[in-house]
Backbone bond lengths (Angstrom), bond angles and torsions (degrees), N, CA, C in turn:
res aa  C-N    CA-C-N  psi(-1)  N-CA   C-N-CA  omega(-1)  CA-C   N-CA-C  phi
1 M - - - 1.454 - - 1.520 108.94 -
2 K 1.329 114.92 140.78 1.463 121.23 176.92 1.524 107.87 -125.82
3 I 1.323 116.37 128.75 1.452 122.67 -177.40 1.521 109.48 -120.85
4 A 1.341 116.19 128.17 1.461 121.95 172.67 1.519 107.38 -84.64
5 I 1.313 116.44 138.63 1.461 120.59 -179.34 1.519 108.71 -135.37
6 G 1.327 115.14 140.08 1.452 119.61 -179.48 1.517 111.13 -152.46
7 C 1.324 115.30 164.96 1.467 120.19 -177.66 1.511 109.88 -160.59
8 D 1.323 113.67 169.54 1.451 120.10 166.06 1.527 107.57 -108.18
9 H 1.321 117.42 -169.78 1.457 121.08 -178.34 1.528 112.30 -62.26
10 G 1.329 117.64 -28.46 1.461 121.17 -179.47 1.510 114.26 -77.26
11 G 1.332 116.97 -10.29 1.456 120.52 -178.80 1.514 114.47 -123.78
12 I 1.333 117.09 10.55 1.465 121.26 -173.70 1.525 113.17 -60.56
13 N 1.321 117.72 -43.62 1.469 119.79 -178.28 1.517 111.12 -66.57
14 L 1.324 116.79 -42.11 1.459 120.69 179.71 1.523 110.90 -67.07
15 K 1.336 116.57 -42.19 1.465 119.76 177.89 1.521 110.89 -58.06
16 N 1.314 116.98 -44.66 1.460 120.10 -179.00 1.525 111.90 -64.75
17 K 1.327 117.59 -38.52 1.481 121.30 177.50 1.525 110.03 -65.67
18 I 1.325 116.93 -43.53 1.467 120.57 179.58 1.518 110.43 -65.88
19 R 1.324 116.77 -41.36 1.476 120.69 177.93 1.520 110.38 -56.77
20 Q 1.330 116.98 -49.12 1.464 121.13 179.27 1.531 111.10 -62.02
21 H 1.314 116.59 -41.10 1.464 122.17 179.01 1.527 110.84 -60.65
22 L 1.323 117.00 -45.99 1.462 120.87 179.72 1.527 111.09 -64.73
23 L 1.321 116.14 -44.06 1.464 119.71 179.07 1.525 111.36 -61.81
24 S 1.337 117.22 -36.32 1.468 120.49 178.64 1.524 111.78 -66.09
25 K 1.336 116.79 -19.12 1.465 122.19 178.05 1.536 110.92 -99.31
26 N 1.329 115.66 13.47 1.464 122.32 -179.57 1.521 112.72 60.12
27 I 1.318 116.27 34.65 1.461 122.04 174.50 1.517 107.26 -99.09
28 E 1.323 116.21 128.12 1.461 121.01 179.62 1.525 109.38 -69.79
29 V 1.323 116.14 136.94 1.460 121.95 -177.33 1.521 109.79 -124.08
30 Q 1.315 115.82 131.16 1.460 121.68 170.74 1.522 106.39 -105.29
31 D 1.306 116.96 105.51 1.460 122.51 -177.06 1.527 108.70 -85.49
32 C 1.320 115.97 112.62 1.459 122.53 -176.79 1.531 113.05 -95.08
33 G 1.349 117.27 7.14 1.460 121.50 -179.99 1.524 109.88 89.89
34 A 1.268 116.27 -179.79 1.451 132.09 -4.12 1.531 109.95 -67.57
35 F 1.317 114.63 165.18 1.458 119.92 -174.90 1.523 114.25 -115.81
36 N 1.342 116.43 2.14 1.461 120.89 174.54 1.524 108.04 -153.59
37 D 1.322 116.28 179.90 1.463 119.29 -174.67 1.537 114.11 -95.57
38 A 1.328 116.48 17.40 1.462 119.34 174.71 1.529 109.11 -67.97
39 S 1.312 116.94 142.01 1.462 121.83 -178.30 1.531 110.85 -59.25
40 V 1.323 115.43 128.90 1.468 122.48 -179.89 1.528 108.94 -137.72
41 D 1.305 116.02 169.71 1.459 122.45 177.27 1.523 108.99 -94.06
42 Y 1.335 116.09 115.90 1.464 120.59 -173.76 1.527 114.70 -58.55
43 P 1.353 121.05 -31.62 1.468 117.54 -179.40 1.532 113.72 -58.68
44 E 1.335 116.72 -29.73 1.470 120.34 179.75 1.535 111.29 -57.37
45 Y 1.313 116.84 -41.13 1.467 121.18 -177.11 1.520 111.01 -83.98
46 C 1.303 115.71 -29.96 1.460 120.54 174.38 1.534 110.07 -63.34
47 I 1.305 116.19 -41.79 1.466 121.46 178.96 1.521 110.15 -59.77
48 K 1.313 117.15 -46.30 1.467 120.78 -177.88 1.530 111.34 -61.90
49 V 1.326 116.64 -46.52 1.464 120.18 -179.11 1.525 110.40 -67.47
50 S 1.313 117.32 -44.97 1.466 120.85 -178.75 1.521 111.62 -61.62
51 K 1.327 117.04 -42.80 1.470 120.23 178.34 1.527 111.12 -64.09
52 A 1.326 117.53 -37.08 1.468 120.28 178.21 1.526 111.01 -64.39
53 V 1.323 117.19 -35.65 1.468 120.87 179.59 1.530 110.93 -77.11
54 V 1.331 117.43 -45.81 1.465 120.81 -179.73 1.527 110.96 -60.26
55 S 1.317 117.16 -40.12 1.472 121.46 -178.85 1.526 112.59 -76.58
56 K 1.317 116.33 -7.13 1.466 124.09 -177.39 1.525 113.11 68.67
57 E 1.339 115.75 15.40 1.462 120.66 171.70 1.530 108.82 -61.92
58 C 1.335 115.61 -34.33 1.459 123.21 175.28 1.524 108.42 -127.99
59 E 1.322 115.93 146.97 1.460 119.70 -179.03 1.522 112.41 -75.92
60 L 1.329 116.60 -36.30 1.449 122.48 -176.62 1.520 109.66 -139.35
61 G 1.331 115.72 167.14 1.447 120.74 176.12 1.521 111.25 -138.28
62 I 1.317 115.73 151.79 1.459 122.61 175.52 1.524 107.63 -131.34
63 L 1.342 115.64 130.32 1.455 122.10 179.47 1.514 109.82 -122.72
64 C 1.319 116.59 135.01 1.460 122.01 179.60 1.524 109.71 -124.92
65 C 1.314 114.76 134.67 1.461 121.30 171.69 1.519 106.52 -146.69
66 G 1.294 118.54 -163.17 1.456 119.88 -178.28 1.515 113.04 -62.29
67 T 1.347 116.19 -44.66 1.461 120.50 -178.64 1.527 113.79 -119.01
68 G 1.314 118.26 -19.40 1.462 122.86 -173.62 1.518 112.26 89.42
69 I 1.322 117.01 -14.55 1.460 120.89 -173.07 1.528 112.35 -70.21
70 G 1.325 117.21 -51.63 1.462 119.95 -179.36 1.520 111.72 -59.02
71 M 1.315 116.02 -42.58 1.464 120.20 178.88 1.527 111.02 -60.63
72 S 1.331 116.87 -42.65 1.466 119.09 -177.91 1.527 111.35 -67.65
73 I 1.329 116.65 -38.96 1.466 119.51 178.20 1.528 109.90 -61.14
74 A 1.316 116.56 -47.16 1.463 120.65 -178.77 1.529 111.61 -66.22
75 A 1.311 117.21 -44.39 1.472 120.22 -177.93 1.523 111.36 -62.32
76 N 1.315 116.79 -38.66 1.458 120.14 -177.83 1.525 113.63 -71.62
77 K 1.320 118.05 -3.37 1.460 121.35 173.69 1.534 111.31 -78.79
78 F 1.322 117.36 -15.24 1.460 121.60 -179.74 1.527 110.11 -85.30
79 K 1.319 116.23 130.20 1.456 120.88 176.52 1.535 108.27 -61.91
80 G 1.326 115.52 127.67 1.459 120.35 178.81 1.515 114.24 95.37
81 I 1.316 116.92 -6.85 1.467 119.55 177.61 1.522 108.93 -96.22
82 R 1.313 114.88 134.70 1.458 123.01 172.12 1.520 105.73 -125.88
83 A 1.326 115.24 97.12 1.460 122.08 -176.45 1.524 109.36 -107.06
84 A 1.321 115.77 144.45 1.462 120.76 178.74 1.520 110.58 -138.82
85 V 1.334 114.88 138.82 1.457 121.43 170.20 1.519 106.25 -83.34
86 V 1.322 116.44 129.21 1.458 120.78 -176.84 1.528 109.52 -130.33
87 G 1.339 115.29 139.54 1.457 120.04 179.83 1.517 113.74 -127.82
88 D 1.353 116.42 8.83 1.460 120.36 178.38 1.529 109.23 -154.27
89 T 1.325 116.55 159.97 1.463 120.82 -175.33 1.527 112.73 -70.96
90 F 1.343 117.76 -33.48 1.464 119.83 178.55 1.527 110.14 -60.79
91 S 1.322 116.94 -47.15 1.466 121.00 179.67 1.526 111.41 -66.00
92 A 1.325 116.45 -36.14 1.464 119.64 178.53 1.526 110.56 -60.35
93 K 1.311 116.04 -46.21 1.468 120.95 179.16 1.529 110.23 -65.91
94 A 1.322 116.46 -46.10 1.467 120.72 -177.16 1.523 112.25 -64.55
95 T 1.328 117.24 -36.81 1.457 119.16 -177.24 1.532 111.75 -68.49
96 R 1.314 116.89 -26.29 1.480 119.47 173.44 1.523 110.02 -81.70
97 E 1.327 117.22 -45.52 1.468 120.69 -176.35 1.529 112.44 -66.26
98 H 1.325 117.65 -40.54 1.459 121.35 -173.89 1.520 113.78 -99.11
99 N 1.328 117.38 -34.52 1.465 121.38 -174.07 1.519 113.89 -109.70
100 N 1.316 117.02 -5.47 1.462 122.63 -179.39 1.534 111.03 49.35
101 T 1.336 115.65 46.55 1.463 119.57 179.65 1.521 110.51 -63.15
102 N 1.319 114.46 147.12 1.456 118.88 178.36 1.531 112.20 -119.89
103 I 1.323 116.66 -3.28 1.466 120.70 171.87 1.526 108.77 -134.91
104 L 1.320 114.92 130.28 1.457 123.50 177.18 1.521 108.04 -103.37
105 C 1.326 117.30 130.82 1.462 121.98 179.42 1.526 109.22 -115.66
106 L 1.318 115.49 131.31 1.457 121.41 -176.13 1.523 110.54 -130.52
107 G 1.331 115.45 147.30 1.451 121.02 179.67 1.516 111.93 -108.49
108 E 1.320 116.15 114.37 1.470 120.91 -179.31 1.526 111.80 -62.43
109 R 1.313 117.56 -32.08 1.466 120.82 -178.34 1.529 112.16 -84.35
110 V 1.339 116.51 -1.82 1.458 121.61 -174.89 1.528 112.02 -110.38
111 I 1.321 116.79 -40.10 1.470 120.49 -177.13 1.525 110.22 -121.99
112 G 1.305 115.73 153.46 1.455 121.21 177.80 1.513 111.63 -82.24
113 E 1.309 114.34 167.15 1.473 121.37 -177.66 1.524 112.31 -59.94
114 G 1.322 117.62 -46.62 1.471 120.50 -177.97 1.510 112.10 -60.47
115 L 1.313 116.37 -46.51 1.467 120.13 178.36 1.522 110.31 -64.48
116 A 1.313 117.38 -41.47 1.467 120.66 179.69 1.522 111.27 -58.17
117 L 1.310 117.59 -43.64 1.468 120.19 179.98 1.527 110.98 -67.51
118 D 1.329 117.32 -36.79 1.472 120.60 175.22 1.523 110.70 -64.19
119 I 1.322 116.71 -40.37 1.468 121.22 177.69 1.522 110.42 -62.71
120 V 1.318 116.57 -46.08 1.466 120.97 178.91 1.526 110.10 -57.89
121 D 1.329 117.51 -46.77 1.470 120.80 -179.77 1.527 111.22 -62.59
122 A 1.325 117.28 -44.67 1.467 120.70 -179.98 1.520 110.52 -62.02
123 W 1.304 117.01 -40.67 1.458 122.04 -178.39 1.527 111.55 -68.44
124 I 1.321 116.37 -46.44 1.465 120.37 -178.72 1.523 111.48 -65.52
125 N 1.312 117.01 -38.43 1.464 121.02 -175.39 1.520 114.10 -80.30
126 A 1.309 118.14 -15.18 1.462 121.21 178.53 1.527 110.07 -79.25
127 E 1.328 115.25 153.79 1.465 120.83 178.99 1.520 109.97 -128.39
128 F 1.325 115.47 146.79 1.458 121.65 178.10 1.525 110.01 -60.53
129 L 1.323 116.41 132.23 1.464 121.30 -176.58 1.522 113.85 -85.18
130 G 1.316 117.91 -18.78 1.457 120.53 -179.21 1.516 111.18 68.77
131 G 1.351 116.01 -143.44 1.456 120.70 178.57 1.518 111.90 57.76
132 R 1.333 115.61 -133.24 1.472 120.57 -177.54 1.525 111.91 -58.48
133 H 1.321 116.19 -25.86 1.461 119.81 179.87 1.532 110.93 -70.17
134 S 1.319 117.57 -30.94 1.471 120.90 176.67 1.514 110.63 -62.87
135 N 1.331 116.90 -40.54 1.466 120.66 178.24 1.516 110.79 -60.78
136 R 1.313 116.34 -41.06 1.467 120.38 -178.71 1.528 110.99 -68.61
137 L 1.327 116.22 -38.33 1.464 118.74 177.69 1.524 110.89 -67.26
138 A 1.333 117.02 -34.12 1.465 120.52 175.80 1.523 110.12 -63.19
139 M 1.319 116.91 -37.89 1.464 120.37 176.74 1.527 110.74 -64.27
140 I 1.322 116.61 -40.40 1.470 120.64 177.58 1.524 110.00 -65.31
141 D 1.334 117.06 -40.15 1.468 120.45 176.86 1.532 110.58 -60.03
142 N 1.336 117.55 -38.40 1.461 121.15 177.26 1.524 111.08 -62.82
143 I 1.334 116.14 -39.52 1.462 120.10 176.56 1.535 109.36 -61.79
144 E 1.329 115.50 -45.84 1.467 121.02 -178.36 1.526 111.86 -60.02
145 R 1.327 116.47 -35.57 1.461 121.16 179.36 1.534 113.07 -84.58
146 G 1.333 116.69 -2.12 1.458 120.86 179.72 1.507 113.66 74.37
147 E 1.313 116.85 27.20 1.474 122.10 -176.37 1.519 113.33 -95.92
148 V 1.316 117.94 18.61 1.465 120.15 178.46 1.524 110.75 -118.52
């Protein structure tokens, strides 16, 4: 598995902790930046991670900022991206099982490091359930294509 990871200045510490955590589990990481805590525009890093996922260069993506909200809004503008802000392990698992999310968004100023790593593990280890959830994702795809 290869995961693209990116952040802005508000998520740099969390991104680095998650990167190390993934590497310790022998998961390949494509670090899309930022690489320091200088103020930056979060869409720049969201674009890099989203493009890596859409192109299938990476299977999944993780974005960190202060709250995760801005990153999720920007990521969801990409056709084929299903990004979710998550603050607990139940939602992390459910968003993969029910929504087949491919980008996880986390807020460094909202959740602690320990919880964030638990969320990442729950999200990565969950699998899309298909079935009735596939029908719902097809409906979302229709919205994305402007067919409603």
